[in-house]
N, C-alpha and C positions, 0 to 999 in steps of 0.2 A: 796170457791168461788174465794177468792183472789189468792190462789195458782194456780187455773185453769187459771185465767186471766194472771198471771205471766208467766206460762208455754207457753201460747199462744203468749204472747209478745216476749218471748225469741225465740220461734220457728219462729215467724215472722222476727225477726232480723237476725237469722241464715239464713233464706231463702233469705233475701235481700243481706246478705254478699256473700252467695253462688252464687247468680245471678251476682253480680259484678265480682267475681273471674272468673266465666265462661265467662263473656263478655270480660274480659281482656286476657283470654287464647290465642286467636289467635294472639293478638299483642305481647304477651310474646314469643310465639313460633316463631314469625317472627322477633325477635330482630336482627338488622343489625350488621354485623361485623364492628367494629371501626378500620379503617386502616389509618395509617399515611404513606405517601410516600414522598420521598425527592423531586425529580424533577417533573415538569409537565408531562414529557413523561411517567415516571413510574406511576404517578397517573392516567393518562389517560388509560394506559393498564389495571390497576386494575379496574377502573370504567367500562370500556367496557366489561370486563369479569364478574365482580361482579354484575353488574346491580343493581336491587333494593334490593339485599341482603347485600350490603356493603355501608358504609358511609366513603368516602375517603377525607382526608385532605392533601393538598400538602404544604410542607414547603416553596418551592421556586416558586415565581411567575414570571411573565413576566420580562425580562431584568435582572434577577438575575443570577450571575455567580456561578455555583456549585463548581468550582475549589477552590474558596476562601471563600465560605459561612461557617459561624460559627453558631452553634445553639444558640438560644435565650432562655430566661427563659420560655417563652410561648411555645417554641418548646419542651423543656424538659418536661413540664407539659403535653403537648398533647401526646408525645410518651410514657410517663409513664402510662397514662390512656388507651392507645390504646390496642386492642387485638393483633395487630401485626404491625411491621414496615417493609415497603418494601423500599429498597434503590437500587441504580444502581450498585455501586461497581466498580471494576477495577480502583480504586483510583480516580474516578471522584470527589467524595465528600471527598477530601483529609483531610480536617480539622475536619471531623466528624467520621473518622474511629475508633479512640480510644474509643469514646463514644459508637458507635454501638457495638463494640466487648464486651464492659462491659455490655451494655443493653441486649445483647444476652444471658447472663447468667440467665436472669429473664423472658424473653418472646421471642416469635418468631421474629427474625430480619433477613430478607432475602435479600441478594444481588443478584438480578435477573440476571444481566449481567454475573455474575460469574458462572452461570449454562450453559453458551454457550460452545460448544466444543472449546478446546484450539486451534485447527488447523484452526478455523475460525477467530481468533483474530489477529490483527496487533500489531506489537511491537511499543514501544515508543523510538525513537532514542535518545532523551534527557535523558531518564531514563532506561538504560538497565535492563532487568528483569521484567519490567512492560509492560502492554498492553495499547494500545490506547483505551480509553473508549467509543469513539463516535460511537458506533455500530448502533444507530438509523438512521444514514445517509444512510444505506442500508436497504430498507424495507424488503427484503427477510431474512436478518439476524435478523431484529426486530421481525419477527414471532416467533423466539425462546424465546424472552422475553414474548410475549403474552402467549405462551404455558407454560412457567415457572410460570407466574402469575396464570393461570388456575390451575395448579397442586398444587400450594401452597394454593389457596383458598379452594380447595377440602379437603386438609388436615385440614384446620381450620374449615370448615363447610361441613362435609360429606353429610348432607341432601341436600345441594345445588348442588351436583355433576351434575345432569342432566341440571340444569339451567346454570351452569358455562360452561359446554361443549358446549351447544347450543349457548351461547353468544360468546364464543371463536371462534367457527366455523364461525359465522356471521362476526366477526371482522377480522378474518384471510382472509376471502374472500375479504373484503374491502382493506386489505393490499396488497393482490395479484393484485387487480385492480390498486392500486396505483403504484405498481412495474411495471406493464405492461405499464401504462401511462408514467412513467419515462423513461422506455426503449425507447419508441417511440420518446419522446420529445428530450432526450439527443442525440439520434442517428441523429436527424435532424440538429444538429449544424455542420457546416463545420469542417472537421478534423483539419485544421490549427488553428481553434479558440477554440479547446477543452483544454483550460488552465483556471483554476480557481484560482484566487488570492483573499484571504480573510484576515481578521484581525488576525486569529490564526488557527492553524492546526487542525480544527475540521472536515475536509471533506475528510480525507484519505480513509475511507470506501466507500464514494461516488466515489472517483477517481478510486479505484480498481474495483468497480462494473461496472462502465460505461466507463472505458478507458480514463479518463481525467488526465492531469497533474495537480496536486494540490500543491499550495504553500501558506503558511501562514506566516504573518509577525512575529507573536509570535509562540512559540512552541505549543505542544499539550495541555499543561496547560497554562492558561493565567497568571500564576505567573511568567513565564519566560519573560524577557524583550527583546525588539527588539533594537539592537544596530544600530548605524549610518551606519556601513558597510553593515548590513543586508538590511537596507532601500535602500542603494545605489545599492546593487547587484540586488534587485528586480526591481528597476527603470531601470537598464540596460536590464533585461529580458523583461520588458514591451516594451521598445523601440525597442530592437532587434527583438522580435517576433511580433511587431506591434499589441499588445493586445489593444482592444478597450474598454473593460469594466472590472472593478474590483469591489469588493463587501464589504460593511460594514456588521456588525453583530449586532443583537438586544441586545446582552448581553456583548458587548465589545466596548470600546471607539473607535470612528472613527478617532482619531487624527493621527494614523500611516497611515491609508488608505489615508487620505487627503494629507499626506506628499508624498506619492507615486504619486498622481495626480500632485502635484506641481513640484516634481522632474522630472517627464516625460515632463511636459510643459517646464521646463528649458532647456531640450534637444530637444525641437521642436516637441514633440509628444503629441498628445491629447488623453488622456484616461479619460473616465467618470466613475462615480460611477453608476454601473448598477442596484443597488437596495440594500435593506437591507434584509439579510438572517437571518433565525432563526437557530442559531447554538446550544447553550447550554440551551436555554429556548424557550418555545412556545409563541404564541400570548396571547392576553388578554382572561381571562376566559369568557365563554359565546359566544365567536366568533368561526367561523370555523377554523381560524388560531390558536385558543386556544385548538385544538385537534391534536393528532399525524398526522392523515390523512391530516388535513388542513395545518399543519406546513410543511410537506414534499411536498405537492401539491404546496404550495406557493414557496418553494425553487426551485423545478423542473421547475415551470413555469417562475419565474423571471430569473433564470440562462439561460434557453433555449432562451428566447426572447432577453435578453441582449447580448448574444453571437452570435446572428444571426440565431437561429433555429426557428422552427415553433411550437407554442403552443397557445392554446386559452387564451385570456387575463384573463378570469375568472377561468381558470384551469380545472382540471379533472371533478369536480362536479358542475361547474358553480357557485361556492360559494365564490371565492376569492374577498376580498374587493377591490383589485386593484393591478395591477402589471405592 
């Protein structure tokens, strides 16, 4: 009698355990990929493509300069636990390169921008042999980053291939719409005003794509310092070309830009700060400007309006906080 009761109890317990395991199976099957990305732009591309099959952590938030960023202990812990690490490459995260090459011996570590065709990349005049990393300034070139993110996620999670391709197609269509909007907006600026002066040389891909003359106070990397002669030369350009607006950047000090305004004023020419642009970092998480689409929409709208072109104040999707 006791043995029979014991067998029934054990059978009941096994049934309960089996029920719990079966109930957990769907959740276990849908375990998200744990991805760490360096910049907000890379993180956004992975999120857009990965959808609900990925959990993405971005190391660098708003206002953070990737050229000078160094990994923290918490960064190292996060990357060690991650299924994969996605970084930009092209020497953007200069201080992290050695760490990434070492980490790549133990897990997937992918430099997405280094998958782009070499003939699409611009050089770095200050560092021969290197490329300008700021490819996100041209939406059509950024599509290659989105496609690279898609391909890498498929390798990591083959079962998610259909979802990754569908998500990528949707986002690529959004990037196409952004590129078309930018074409129209920048073309509306009078030709004589198509000069963009910013805190550092982050906008060369923009200049090539839209036919603008681009000048940065600092070089392609913010580690380069602007000398007094460089400031003076740019002041002379502003006065000679009668430039009406120059721009500060969210991730770079505005000190040198203000020096240009003061220098031009000393020569009898008024130039204003036309707005703050997102160069090496996006806006705050959870905002429209905290997405790649919102970041570039903001830049296109602010530049266009400040230089005398026509663009709606709220931008392409009527979502900008203000410009």
